[in-house]
DOZA-135347 format. One record per residue (C-alpha): residue number from 1; residue in one letter; y, z, x; chain. Coordinates in Angstrom, 2 decimals. Example, Ala and Ser with C-alpha at 12.3 -4.5 7.8 and 13.67 -1.06 7.14 Angstrom:
residues 2
{k = 1 | r = a | py = -4.50 | pz = 7.80 | px = 12.30 | c = A}
{k = 2 | r = s | py = -1.06 | pz = 7.14 | px = 13.67 | c = A}
end
This chain:
residues 330
{k = 1 | r = m | py = 17.55 | pz = 38.62 | px = 60.97 | c = A}
{k = 2 | r = t | py = 18.72 | pz = 35.06 | px = 61.49 | c = A}
{k = 3 | r = l | py = 18.42 | pz = 32.40 | px = 58.80 | c = A}
{k = 4 | r = r | py = 16.07 | pz = 30.42 | px = 60.99 | c = A}
{k = 5 | r = f | py = 13.72 | pz = 33.39 | px = 61.51 | c = A}
{k = 6 | r = a | py = 13.74 | pz = 34.19 | px = 57.78 | c = A}
{k = 7 | r = t | py = 12.83 | pz = 30.61 | px = 56.99 | c = A}
{k = 8 | r = q | py = 9.92 | pz = 30.81 | px = 59.43 | c = A}
{k = 9 | r = l | py = 8.65 | pz = 33.94 | px = 57.67 | c = A}
{k = 10 | r = v | py = 8.74 | pz = 32.21 | px = 54.30 | c = A}
{k = 11 | r = v | py = 6.87 | pz = 29.22 | px = 55.65 | c = A}
{k = 12 | r = a | py = 4.27 | pz = 31.50 | px = 57.27 | c = A}
{k = 13 | r = a | py = 3.79 | pz = 33.34 | px = 53.99 | c = A}
{k = 14 | r = i | py = 3.22 | pz = 30.05 | px = 52.15 | c = A}
{k = 15 | r = v | py = 0.69 | pz = 28.91 | px = 54.75 | c = A}
{k = 16 | r = l | py = -1.12 | pz = 32.26 | px = 54.63 | c = A}
{k = 17 | r = g | py = -1.25 | pz = 32.13 | px = 50.84 | c = A}
{k = 18 | r = a | py = -2.74 | pz = 28.65 | px = 50.95 | c = A}
{k = 19 | r = a | py = -5.29 | pz = 29.79 | px = 53.52 | c = A}
{k = 20 | r = l | py = -6.37 | pz = 32.68 | px = 51.32 | c = A}
{k = 21 | r = c | py = -7.08 | pz = 30.24 | px = 48.49 | c = A}
{k = 22 | r = a | py = -8.87 | pz = 27.77 | px = 50.75 | c = A}
{k = 23 | r = p | py = -12.33 | pz = 29.40 | px = 51.13 | c = A}
{k = 24 | r = v | py = -13.37 | pz = 28.55 | px = 47.56 | c = A}
{k = 25 | r = s | py = -12.42 | pz = 24.88 | px = 47.82 | c = A}
{k = 26 | r = l | py = -13.88 | pz = 24.64 | px = 51.33 | c = A}
{k = 27 | r = a | py = -17.15 | pz = 26.15 | px = 50.16 | c = A}
{k = 28 | r = q | py = -17.28 | pz = 23.68 | px = 47.30 | c = A}
{k = 29 | r = t | py = -16.64 | pz = 20.84 | px = 49.73 | c = A}
{k = 30 | r = a | py = -19.39 | pz = 22.08 | px = 52.04 | c = A}
{k = 31 | r = k | py = -21.89 | pz = 22.16 | px = 49.19 | c = A}
{k = 32 | r = s | py = -21.01 | pz = 18.63 | px = 48.13 | c = A}
{k = 33 | r = g | py = -21.05 | pz = 17.41 | px = 51.72 | c = A}
{k = 34 | r = f | py = -24.86 | pz = 17.04 | px = 51.92 | c = A}
{k = 35 | r = p | py = -26.17 | pz = 15.69 | px = 54.18 | c = A}
{k = 36 | r = e | py = -24.34 | pz = 16.66 | px = 57.35 | c = A}
{k = 37 | r = r | py = -27.24 | pz = 16.14 | px = 59.75 | c = A}
{k = 38 | r = t | py = -30.64 | pz = 14.50 | px = 60.11 | c = A}
{k = 39 | r = v | py = -33.05 | pz = 14.63 | px = 57.16 | c = A}
{k = 40 | r = t | py = -36.78 | pz = 14.84 | px = 57.94 | c = A}
{k = 41 | r = l | py = -39.34 | pz = 13.31 | px = 55.59 | c = A}
{k = 42 | r = i | py = -42.83 | pz = 14.70 | px = 56.16 | c = A}
{k = 43 | r = s | py = -45.73 | pz = 12.28 | px = 55.62 | c = A}
{k = 44 | r = p | py = -49.13 | pz = 13.98 | px = 55.14 | c = A}
{k = 45 | r = f | py = -50.97 | pz = 11.11 | px = 56.80 | c = A}
{k = 46 | r = p | py = -50.91 | pz = 9.38 | px = 60.20 | c = A}
{k = 47 | r = p | py = -48.96 | pz = 6.21 | px = 61.00 | c = A}
{k = 48 | r = g | py = -50.43 | pz = 2.98 | px = 59.73 | c = A}
{k = 49 | r = g | py = -51.41 | pz = 4.13 | px = 56.24 | c = A}
{k = 50 | r = g | py = -49.88 | pz = 3.61 | px = 52.82 | c = A}
{k = 51 | r = n | py = -47.97 | pz = 6.90 | px = 52.57 | c = A}
{k = 52 | r = d | py = -46.52 | pz = 6.38 | px = 56.04 | c = A}
{k = 53 | r = g | py = -45.51 | pz = 2.79 | px = 55.30 | c = A}
{k = 54 | r = v | py = -43.68 | pz = 3.70 | px = 52.10 | c = A}
{k = 55 | r = s | py = -42.12 | pz = 6.75 | px = 53.79 | c = A}
{k = 56 | r = r | py = -40.63 | pz = 4.64 | px = 56.56 | c = A}
{k = 57 | r = a | py = -39.36 | pz = 2.03 | px = 54.13 | c = A}
{k = 58 | r = i | py = -37.52 | pz = 4.55 | px = 51.95 | c = A}
{k = 59 | r = a | py = -36.29 | pz = 6.50 | px = 54.99 | c = A}
{k = 60 | r = t | py = -34.55 | pz = 3.41 | px = 56.35 | c = A}
{k = 61 | r = r | py = -32.71 | pz = 2.82 | px = 53.08 | c = A}
{k = 62 | r = l | py = -31.83 | pz = 6.49 | px = 52.61 | c = A}
{k = 63 | r = a | py = -30.34 | pz = 6.67 | px = 56.08 | c = A}
{k = 64 | r = i | py = -27.92 | pz = 3.91 | px = 55.10 | c = A}
{k = 65 | r = s | py = -26.93 | pz = 5.40 | px = 51.74 | c = A}
{k = 66 | r = l | py = -26.74 | pz = 9.02 | px = 52.97 | c = A}
{k = 67 | r = g | py = -24.89 | pz = 8.17 | px = 56.16 | c = A}
{k = 68 | r = q | py = -27.21 | pz = 10.33 | px = 58.24 | c = A}
{k = 69 | r = p | py = -30.49 | pz = 9.65 | px = 60.10 | c = A}
{k = 70 | r = v | py = -33.65 | pz = 10.05 | px = 58.03 | c = A}
{k = 71 | r = i | py = -36.75 | pz = 10.36 | px = 60.19 | c = A}
{k = 72 | r = v | py = -40.42 | pz = 10.35 | px = 59.23 | c = A}
{k = 73 | r = e | py = -42.63 | pz = 13.02 | px = 60.77 | c = A}
{k = 74 | r = n | py = -46.39 | pz = 12.74 | px = 60.36 | c = A}
{k = 75 | r = k | py = -48.43 | pz = 15.90 | px = 59.78 | c = A}
{k = 76 | r = p | py = -51.93 | pz = 14.64 | px = 58.93 | c = A}
{k = 77 | r = a | py = -54.81 | pz = 16.96 | px = 58.05 | c = A}
{k = 78 | r = a | py = -56.88 | pz = 18.12 | px = 55.07 | c = A}
{k = 79 | r = n | py = -55.54 | pz = 15.59 | px = 52.55 | c = A}
{k = 80 | r = g | py = -51.99 | pz = 16.84 | px = 52.87 | c = A}
{k = 81 | r = l | py = -52.59 | pz = 20.59 | px = 52.89 | c = A}
{k = 82 | r = v | py = -50.89 | pz = 21.07 | px = 56.25 | c = A}
{k = 83 | r = a | py = -47.87 | pz = 18.92 | px = 55.42 | c = A}
{k = 84 | r = a | py = -47.37 | pz = 20.38 | px = 51.95 | c = A}
{k = 85 | r = s | py = -47.69 | pz = 23.93 | px = 53.22 | c = A}
{k = 86 | r = f | py = -45.17 | pz = 23.19 | px = 55.99 | c = A}
{k = 87 | r = v | py = -42.56 | pz = 21.84 | px = 53.57 | c = A}
{k = 88 | r = a | py = -43.18 | pz = 24.63 | px = 51.06 | c = A}
{k = 89 | r = k | py = -42.14 | pz = 27.13 | px = 53.76 | c = A}
{k = 90 | r = a | py = -39.18 | pz = 25.07 | px = 55.03 | c = A}
{k = 91 | r = p | py = -35.57 | pz = 26.09 | px = 54.37 | c = A}
{k = 92 | r = a | py = -34.49 | pz = 25.06 | px = 50.87 | c = A}
{k = 93 | r = d | py = -31.53 | pz = 22.98 | px = 51.99 | c = A}
{k = 94 | r = g | py = -32.71 | pz = 19.40 | px = 51.46 | c = A}
{k = 95 | r = y | py = -33.17 | pz = 18.61 | px = 55.14 | c = A}
{k = 96 | r = t | py = -36.98 | pz = 18.85 | px = 55.07 | c = A}
{k = 97 | r = l | py = -38.77 | pz = 16.84 | px = 52.39 | c = A}
{k = 98 | r = l | py = -42.36 | pz = 15.94 | px = 51.55 | c = A}
{k = 99 | r = m | py = -43.69 | pz = 12.51 | px = 50.65 | c = A}
{k = 100 | r = g | py = -46.39 | pz = 13.86 | px = 48.39 | c = A}
{k = 101 | r = n | py = -48.98 | pz = 11.99 | px = 46.37 | c = A}
{k = 102 | r = n | py = -51.80 | pz = 12.43 | px = 43.87 | c = A}
{k = 103 | r = g | py = -53.73 | pz = 14.36 | px = 46.50 | c = A}
{k = 104 | r = t | py = -51.13 | pz = 16.99 | px = 47.37 | c = A}
{k = 105 | r = h | py = -49.97 | pz = 17.24 | px = 43.75 | c = A}
{k = 106 | r = g | py = -52.99 | pz = 16.06 | px = 41.78 | c = A}
{k = 107 | r = t | py = -56.52 | pz = 16.77 | px = 42.92 | c = A}
{k = 108 | r = n | py = -56.02 | pz = 19.30 | px = 45.72 | c = A}
{k = 109 | r = p | py = -55.55 | pz = 22.32 | px = 43.41 | c = A}
{k = 110 | r = a | py = -58.88 | pz = 21.54 | px = 41.76 | c = A}
{k = 111 | r = m | py = -60.64 | pz = 20.81 | px = 45.04 | c = A}
{k = 112 | r = y | py = -59.56 | pz = 23.73 | px = 47.23 | c = A}
{k = 113 | r = k | py = -60.10 | pz = 27.35 | px = 46.20 | c = A}
{k = 114 | r = n | py = -57.54 | pz = 28.76 | px = 48.65 | c = A}
{k = 115 | r = l | py = -54.71 | pz = 26.25 | px = 48.43 | c = A}
{k = 116 | r = p | py = -51.97 | pz = 27.30 | px = 50.89 | c = A}
{k = 117 | r = y | py = -49.19 | pz = 26.20 | px = 48.52 | c = A}
{k = 118 | r = d | py = -48.37 | pz = 26.12 | px = 44.82 | c = A}
{k = 119 | r = p | py = -47.87 | pz = 22.48 | px = 43.76 | c = A}
{k = 120 | r = l | py = -45.50 | pz = 23.52 | px = 40.97 | c = A}
{k = 121 | r = g | py = -44.02 | pz = 26.82 | px = 42.11 | c = A}
{k = 122 | r = d | py = -43.28 | pz = 25.89 | px = 45.72 | c = A}
{k = 123 | r = f | py = -41.62 | pz = 22.52 | px = 45.14 | c = A}
{k = 124 | r = i | py = -38.96 | pz = 20.68 | px = 43.19 | c = A}
{k = 125 | r = p | py = -39.93 | pz = 17.09 | px = 42.35 | c = A}
{k = 126 | r = v | py = -37.10 | pz = 14.78 | px = 43.46 | c = A}
{k = 127 | r = s | py = -38.25 | pz = 11.29 | px = 42.51 | c = A}
{k = 128 | r = q | py = -41.36 | pz = 9.20 | px = 42.35 | c = A}
{k = 129 | r = v | py = -41.14 | pz = 6.35 | px = 44.84 | c = A}
{k = 130 | r = g | py = -43.98 | pz = 3.97 | px = 44.14 | c = A}
{k = 131 | r = t | py = -47.55 | pz = 3.21 | px = 43.19 | c = A}
{k = 132 | r = a | py = -50.28 | pz = 1.23 | px = 44.91 | c = A}
{k = 133 | r = p | py = -53.91 | pz = 0.36 | px = 44.23 | c = A}
{k = 134 | r = n | py = -56.86 | pz = 1.24 | px = 46.38 | c = A}
{k = 135 | r = v | py = -59.23 | pz = -1.59 | px = 47.13 | c = A}
{k = 136 | r = l | py = -62.99 | pz = -1.47 | px = 47.66 | c = A}
{k = 137 | r = v | py = -63.61 | pz = -3.27 | px = 50.95 | c = A}
{k = 138 | r = v | py = -66.69 | pz = -4.00 | px = 53.06 | c = A}
{k = 139 | r = r | py = -67.35 | pz = -5.93 | px = 56.22 | c = A}
{k = 140 | r = p | py = -68.61 | pz = -9.47 | px = 55.55 | c = A}
{k = 141 | r = s | py = -71.66 | pz = -8.62 | px = 57.66 | c = A}
{k = 142 | r = l | py = -72.85 | pz = -6.18 | px = 54.96 | c = A}
{k = 143 | r = g | py = -73.97 | pz = -9.24 | px = 53.05 | c = A}
{k = 144 | r = v | py = -72.44 | pz = -8.51 | px = 49.63 | c = A}
{k = 145 | r = k | py = -69.68 | pz = -10.45 | px = 47.89 | c = A}
{k = 146 | r = t | py = -69.43 | pz = -8.75 | px = 44.50 | c = A}
{k = 147 | r = v | py = -69.46 | pz = -5.25 | px = 43.04 | c = A}
{k = 148 | r = q | py = -72.82 | pz = -5.89 | px = 41.42 | c = A}
{k = 149 | r = e | py = -74.36 | pz = -7.02 | px = 44.72 | c = A}
{k = 150 | r = l | py = -73.05 | pz = -3.84 | px = 46.35 | c = A}
{k = 151 | r = v | py = -74.48 | pz = -1.69 | px = 43.55 | c = A}
{k = 152 | r = d | py = -77.85 | pz = -3.40 | px = 43.94 | c = A}
{k = 153 | r = l | py = -77.81 | pz = -2.74 | px = 47.69 | c = A}
{k = 154 | r = l | py = -76.85 | pz = 0.91 | px = 47.19 | c = A}
{k = 155 | r = k | py = -79.73 | pz = 1.41 | px = 44.76 | c = A}
{k = 156 | r = k | py = -82.14 | pz = -0.07 | px = 47.27 | c = A}
{k = 157 | r = r | py = -80.83 | pz = 2.25 | px = 50.01 | c = A}
{k = 158 | r = p | py = -79.88 | pz = 5.53 | px = 48.28 | c = A}
{k = 159 | r = g | py = -77.97 | pz = 7.96 | px = 50.49 | c = A}
{k = 160 | r = q | py = -78.05 | pz = 5.61 | px = 53.47 | c = A}
{k = 161 | r = l | py = -74.66 | pz = 3.88 | px = 53.16 | c = A}
{k = 162 | r = t | py = -71.31 | pz = 5.55 | px = 53.80 | c = A}
{k = 163 | r = y | py = -67.72 | pz = 5.25 | px = 52.60 | c = A}
{k = 164 | r = g | py = -64.64 | pz = 6.57 | px = 54.35 | c = A}
{k = 165 | r = s | py = -61.60 | pz = 8.19 | px = 52.73 | c = A}
{k = 166 | r = t | py = -58.35 | pz = 9.85 | px = 53.77 | c = A}
{k = 167 | r = g | py = -59.77 | pz = 13.28 | px = 53.05 | c = A}
{k = 168 | r = q | py = -61.43 | pz = 15.56 | px = 50.53 | c = A}
{k = 169 | r = g | py = -59.65 | pz = 15.19 | px = 47.20 | c = A}
{k = 170 | r = s | py = -57.77 | pz = 12.01 | px = 48.14 | c = A}
{k = 171 | r = s | py = -57.57 | pz = 9.13 | px = 45.71 | c = A}
{k = 172 | r = q | py = -60.02 | pz = 7.26 | px = 47.95 | c = A}
{k = 173 | r = h | py = -62.51 | pz = 10.14 | px = 47.77 | c = A}
{k = 174 | r = m | py = -62.06 | pz = 10.31 | px = 44.01 | c = A}
{k = 175 | r = a | py = -62.54 | pz = 6.54 | px = 43.67 | c = A}
{k = 176 | r = g | py = -65.78 | pz = 6.76 | px = 45.65 | c = A}
{k = 177 | r = a | py = -67.05 | pz = 9.75 | px = 43.69 | c = A}
{k = 178 | r = l | py = -66.23 | pz = 8.10 | px = 40.38 | c = A}
{k = 179 | r = f | py = -67.87 | pz = 4.87 | px = 41.56 | c = A}
{k = 180 | r = a | py = -71.05 | pz = 6.76 | px = 42.42 | c = A}
{k = 181 | r = q | py = -71.01 | pz = 8.57 | px = 39.07 | c = A}
{k = 182 | r = r | py = -70.29 | pz = 5.47 | px = 36.98 | c = A}
{k = 183 | r = f | py = -72.81 | pz = 3.17 | px = 38.68 | c = A}
{k = 184 | r = g | py = -75.50 | pz = 5.76 | px = 39.32 | c = A}
{k = 185 | r = v | py = -75.62 | pz = 5.33 | px = 43.10 | c = A}
{k = 186 | r = d | py = -75.79 | pz = 7.71 | px = 46.05 | c = A}
{k = 187 | r = i | py = -73.18 | pz = 7.09 | px = 48.78 | c = A}
{k = 188 | r = l | py = -72.34 | pz = 9.42 | px = 51.66 | c = A}
{k = 189 | r = h | py = -68.68 | pz = 10.41 | px = 51.85 | c = A}
{k = 190 | r = v | py = -67.01 | pz = 10.54 | px = 55.29 | c = A}
{k = 191 | r = p | py = -63.49 | pz = 12.10 | px = 55.22 | c = A}
{k = 192 | r = y | py = -60.80 | pz = 11.14 | px = 57.74 | c = A}
{k = 193 | r = r | py = -57.21 | pz = 12.20 | px = 58.37 | c = A}
{k = 194 | r = g | py = -55.70 | pz = 8.92 | px = 57.17 | c = A}
{k = 195 | r = s | py = -56.20 | pz = 5.26 | px = 56.32 | c = A}
{k = 196 | r = a | py = -55.74 | pz = 4.00 | px = 59.88 | c = A}
{k = 197 | r = p | py = -58.80 | pz = 5.79 | px = 61.32 | c = A}
{k = 198 | r = v | py = -60.81 | pz = 4.78 | px = 58.24 | c = A}
{k = 199 | r = i | py = -60.01 | pz = 1.13 | px = 58.93 | c = A}
{k = 200 | r = t | py = -60.78 | pz = 1.55 | px = 62.64 | c = A}
{k = 201 | r = d | py = -64.25 | pz = 2.94 | px = 61.97 | c = A}
{k = 202 | r = l | py = -64.94 | pz = 0.43 | px = 59.22 | c = A}
{k = 203 | r = l | py = -64.11 | pz = -2.45 | px = 61.54 | c = A}
{k = 204 | r = g | py = -66.18 | pz = -0.77 | px = 64.24 | c = A}
{k = 205 | r = d | py = -69.25 | pz = -0.54 | px = 62.00 | c = A}
{k = 206 | r = q | py = -69.20 | pz = 3.27 | px = 61.95 | c = A}
{k = 207 | r = i | py = -69.00 | pz = 3.33 | px = 58.13 | c = A}
{k = 208 | r = n | py = -70.07 | pz = 0.74 | px = 55.57 | c = A}
{k = 209 | r = m | py = -67.24 | pz = 0.61 | px = 53.03 | c = A}
{k = 210 | r = s | py = -64.06 | pz = 2.24 | px = 51.81 | c = A}
{k = 211 | r = f | py = -61.88 | pz = 2.48 | px = 48.73 | c = A}
{k = 212 | r = v | py = -58.90 | pz = 2.27 | px = 51.03 | c = A}
{k = 213 | r = n | py = -55.22 | pz = 1.90 | px = 50.24 | c = A}
{k = 214 | r = i | py = -54.29 | pz = -1.76 | px = 49.87 | c = A}
{k = 215 | r = i | py = -51.28 | pz = -1.24 | px = 52.15 | c = A}
{k = 216 | r = a | py = -53.55 | pz = -0.41 | px = 55.10 | c = A}
{k = 217 | r = a | py = -56.29 | pz = -2.88 | px = 54.20 | c = A}
{k = 218 | r = r | py = -54.25 | pz = -5.99 | px = 53.49 | c = A}
{k = 219 | r = p | py = -53.75 | pz = -7.27 | px = 57.07 | c = A}
{k = 220 | r = h | py = -57.49 | pz = -7.03 | px = 57.75 | c = A}
{k = 221 | r = i | py = -58.31 | pz = -8.74 | px = 54.47 | c = A}
{k = 222 | r = q | py = -55.94 | pz = -11.55 | px = 55.38 | c = A}
{k = 223 | r = s | py = -57.60 | pz = -11.92 | px = 58.78 | c = A}
{k = 224 | r = g | py = -61.04 | pz = -12.09 | px = 57.19 | c = A}
{k = 225 | r = q | py = -62.31 | pz = -8.95 | px = 58.90 | c = A}
{k = 226 | r = l | py = -62.68 | pz = -7.14 | px = 55.58 | c = A}
{k = 227 | r = l | py = -63.86 | pz = -8.47 | px = 52.24 | c = A}
{k = 228 | r = p | py = -62.23 | pz = -7.10 | px = 49.05 | c = A}
{k = 229 | r = l | py = -64.66 | pz = -6.58 | px = 46.16 | c = A}
{k = 230 | r = a | py = -62.40 | pz = -4.90 | px = 43.61 | c = A}
{k = 231 | r = v | py = -59.21 | pz = -2.89 | px = 43.17 | c = A}
{k = 232 | r = t | py = -59.47 | pz = 0.58 | px = 41.66 | c = A}
{k = 233 | r = t | py = -56.52 | pz = 0.41 | px = 39.28 | c = A}
{k = 234 | r = a | py = -56.47 | pz = -0.62 | px = 35.63 | c = A}
{k = 235 | r = e | py = -54.66 | pz = -3.88 | px = 36.38 | c = A}
{k = 236 | r = r | py = -55.18 | pz = -6.48 | px = 39.06 | c = A}
{k = 237 | r = s | py = -52.91 | pz = -6.39 | px = 42.09 | c = A}
{k = 238 | r = q | py = -50.19 | pz = -9.02 | px = 42.29 | c = A}
{k = 239 | r = l | py = -50.98 | pz = -9.30 | px = 45.99 | c = A}
{k = 240 | r = m | py = -54.62 | pz = -10.15 | px = 45.27 | c = A}
{k = 241 | r = p | py = -54.73 | pz = -11.59 | px = 41.76 | c = A}
{k = 242 | r = d | py = -58.17 | pz = -13.12 | px = 42.32 | c = A}
{k = 243 | r = v | py = -59.73 | pz = -9.75 | px = 43.16 | c = A}
{k = 244 | r = p | py = -61.16 | pz = -8.10 | px = 40.00 | c = A}
{k = 245 | r = t | py = -60.64 | pz = -4.48 | px = 38.98 | c = A}
{k = 246 | r = l | py = -63.48 | pz = -1.99 | px = 38.85 | c = A}
{k = 247 | r = g | py = -62.47 | pz = -1.50 | px = 35.23 | c = A}
{k = 248 | r = e | py = -63.67 | pz = -5.02 | px = 34.52 | c = A}
{k = 249 | r = t | py = -67.17 | pz = -3.86 | px = 35.48 | c = A}
{k = 250 | r = s | py = -66.91 | pz = -0.23 | px = 34.36 | c = A}
{k = 251 | r = k | py = -64.50 | pz = 0.22 | px = 31.44 | c = A}
{k = 252 | r = g | py = -61.71 | pz = 2.73 | px = 32.01 | c = A}
{k = 253 | r = f | py = -62.13 | pz = 2.99 | px = 35.77 | c = A}
{k = 254 | r = n | py = -58.66 | pz = 3.75 | px = 37.12 | c = A}
{k = 255 | r = v | py = -57.96 | pz = 5.62 | px = 40.36 | c = A}
{k = 256 | r = g | py = -54.72 | pz = 4.45 | px = 41.95 | c = A}
{k = 257 | r = v | py = -52.15 | pz = 5.99 | px = 44.25 | c = A}
{k = 258 | r = w | py = -48.70 | pz = 7.32 | px = 43.46 | c = A}
{k = 259 | r = i | py = -46.19 | pz = 8.55 | px = 46.03 | c = A}
{k = 260 | r = g | py = -43.08 | pz = 10.67 | px = 45.55 | c = A}
{k = 261 | r = v | py = -40.55 | pz = 12.94 | px = 47.25 | c = A}
{k = 262 | r = f | py = -40.57 | pz = 16.73 | px = 46.89 | c = A}
{k = 263 | r = a | py = -38.17 | pz = 19.41 | px = 48.18 | c = A}
{k = 264 | r = p | py = -38.81 | pz = 23.12 | px = 48.73 | c = A}
{k = 265 | r = r | py = -38.17 | pz = 25.33 | px = 45.71 | c = A}
{k = 266 | r = q | py = -34.66 | pz = 26.77 | px = 45.37 | c = A}
{k = 267 | r = t | py = -33.12 | pz = 23.69 | px = 46.95 | c = A}
{k = 268 | r = p | py = -29.66 | pz = 23.45 | px = 45.29 | c = A}
{k = 269 | r = a | py = -29.50 | pz = 21.24 | px = 42.20 | c = A}
{k = 270 | r = a | py = -26.61 | pz = 19.25 | px = 43.68 | c = A}
{k = 271 | r = v | py = -28.75 | pz = 18.35 | px = 46.69 | c = A}
{k = 272 | r = i | py = -31.73 | pz = 17.41 | px = 44.50 | c = A}
{k = 273 | r = n | py = -29.53 | pz = 15.19 | px = 42.34 | c = A}
{k = 274 | r = t | py = -27.99 | pz = 13.50 | px = 45.38 | c = A}
{k = 275 | r = l | py = -31.40 | pz = 12.72 | px = 46.86 | c = A}
{k = 276 | r = s | py = -32.86 | pz = 11.54 | px = 43.55 | c = A}
{k = 277 | r = t | py = -29.88 | pz = 9.31 | px = 42.83 | c = A}
{k = 278 | r = k | py = -29.97 | pz = 7.74 | px = 46.29 | c = A}
{k = 279 | r = i | py = -33.74 | pz = 7.16 | px = 46.16 | c = A}
{k = 280 | r = r | py = -33.59 | pz = 5.50 | px = 42.76 | c = A}
{k = 281 | r = a | py = -30.67 | pz = 3.34 | px = 43.83 | c = A}
{k = 282 | r = a | py = -32.59 | pz = 2.22 | px = 46.91 | c = A}
{k = 283 | r = l | py = -35.68 | pz = 1.31 | px = 44.88 | c = A}
{k = 284 | r = i | py = -33.84 | pz = -1.21 | px = 42.72 | c = A}
{k = 285 | r = l | py = -32.44 | pz = -3.15 | px = 45.67 | c = A}
{k = 286 | r = p | py = -34.02 | pz = -6.63 | px = 45.84 | c = A}
{k = 287 | r = e | py = -34.68 | pz = -6.25 | px = 49.56 | c = A}
{k = 288 | r = m | py = -36.39 | pz = -2.89 | px = 49.00 | c = A}
{k = 289 | r = k | py = -38.56 | pz = -4.31 | px = 46.23 | c = A}
{k = 290 | r = a | py = -39.54 | pz = -7.18 | px = 48.52 | c = A}
{k = 291 | r = q | py = -40.29 | pz = -4.82 | px = 51.40 | c = A}
{k = 292 | r = l | py = -42.57 | pz = -2.62 | px = 49.30 | c = A}
{k = 293 | r = a | py = -44.23 | pz = -5.60 | px = 47.65 | c = A}
{k = 294 | r = a | py = -45.01 | pz = -7.05 | px = 51.07 | c = A}
{k = 295 | r = i | py = -47.08 | pz = -3.99 | px = 51.93 | c = A}
{k = 296 | r = g | py = -48.69 | pz = -3.69 | px = 48.50 | c = A}
{k = 297 | r = a | py = -46.61 | pz = -1.03 | px = 46.75 | c = A}
{k = 298 | r = d | py = -44.72 | pz = -1.21 | px = 43.47 | c = A}
{k = 299 | r = p | py = -41.39 | pz = 0.68 | px = 43.47 | c = A}
{k = 300 | r = k | py = -41.04 | pz = 3.33 | px = 40.78 | c = A}
{k = 301 | r = g | py = -38.16 | pz = 5.78 | px = 40.71 | c = A}
{k = 302 | r = s | py = -37.67 | pz = 8.69 | px = 38.33 | c = A}
{k = 303 | r = s | py = -35.31 | pz = 11.55 | px = 37.62 | c = A}
{k = 304 | r = p | py = -36.33 | pz = 15.05 | px = 38.78 | c = A}
{k = 305 | r = e | py = -37.16 | pz = 15.96 | px = 35.17 | c = A}
{k = 306 | r = e | py = -39.24 | pz = 12.83 | px = 34.62 | c = A}
{k = 307 | r = f | py = -41.07 | pz = 13.32 | px = 37.89 | c = A}
{k = 308 | r = a | py = -41.78 | pz = 16.99 | px = 37.12 | c = A}
{k = 309 | r = a | py = -43.37 | pz = 16.03 | px = 33.79 | c = A}
{k = 310 | r = f | py = -45.40 | pz = 13.32 | px = 35.52 | c = A}
{k = 311 | r = v | py = -46.67 | pz = 15.76 | px = 38.16 | c = A}
{k = 312 | r = r | py = -47.80 | pz = 18.23 | px = 35.50 | c = A}
{k = 313 | r = s | py = -49.81 | pz = 15.48 | px = 33.81 | c = A}
{k = 314 | r = e | py = -51.29 | pz = 14.38 | px = 37.15 | c = A}
{k = 315 | r = l | py = -52.43 | pz = 17.90 | px = 37.95 | c = A}
{k = 316 | r = q | py = -54.38 | pz = 17.94 | px = 34.69 | c = A}
{k = 317 | r = r | py = -55.70 | pz = 14.44 | px = 35.32 | c = A}
{k = 318 | r = g | py = -56.75 | pz = 15.44 | px = 38.84 | c = A}
{k = 319 | r = a | py = -58.59 | pz = 18.49 | px = 37.54 | c = A}
{k = 320 | r = d | py = -60.39 | pz = 16.34 | px = 34.96 | c = A}
{k = 321 | r = l | py = -61.37 | pz = 13.79 | px = 37.61 | c = A}
{k = 322 | r = v | py = -62.78 | pz = 16.48 | px = 39.91 | c = A}
{k = 323 | r = r | py = -64.75 | pz = 17.95 | px = 37.00 | c = A}
{k = 324 | r = i | py = -66.14 | pz = 14.58 | px = 35.89 | c = A}
{k = 325 | r = t | py = -67.19 | pz = 13.46 | px = 39.36 | c = A}
{k = 326 | r = g | py = -68.37 | pz = 16.85 | px = 40.58 | c = A}
{k = 327 | r = a | py = -66.51 | pz = 16.20 | px = 43.86 | c = A}
{k = 328 | r = t | py = -66.08 | pz = 19.19 | px = 46.16 | c = A}
{k = 329 | r = a | py = -64.25 | pz = 19.99 | px = 49.38 | c = A}
{k = 330 | r = d | py = -67.35 | pz = 21.51 | px = 50.99 | c = A}
end
């Protein structure tokens, strides 16, 4: 055996030994390398609504911080049941996420007897993203300019006027049901698959009013096509400070919207933490705050633990709201 050949054997042995030790470090690197491909964020509502608008805003920022494309895919139907069920069954790898809200993870469990997903058991809360008020809007041609004038009209025409919502159990449905219960009026509920078709039919005189998301309603309010009577949250909206809250007429009235990101259960903790950290970092950027404010949403990030506690409280609140209003999905 020549010296050169012996040296080659030693070198080969060293390389082989290093290779045998490599799998552990490579596996660790792979786990920390999320994401390595496109991330899909599922919105339970069609384009043009509040959930979709916030989803697209956060997706744009996440794509920059994650270094991978983040696309929004709309799966509208049944107040988020289809979208939530889809994500619940998706691979638990962080590449398919849900932009849930107080319908998917608030009122739906109390509204639907055969819910196709478990709001707690099938998901890991990643981070809350934002909040937004709903706003009670009518066409100017309805002839009312205040909440009291609307109540008077509804009492004169019981069961004859209609309001549209984004689906059974949505915050808009709950706002309408609570409005009817608080003011002692009879309004017919017409569910849709999202805010955009609600607005279309309201402008087209197919329905009379809506407690629609301010994000979808704002452009039509600005154009004068819709008249805002009140916001449904406890505080007035910074976008419409002159518009009163329903709580100013009926104490304690508060039915707003919250939006947040969920991942399928068993998604690795490292992936959850990466997503949560990136989302919260995006939400404090001045340009992100301005972008959300422009469409009527207030940014609100949270840790996975904070968001999980919030969701548990919202599930109880949603159940109480359904019980108080007597709203059903029938």
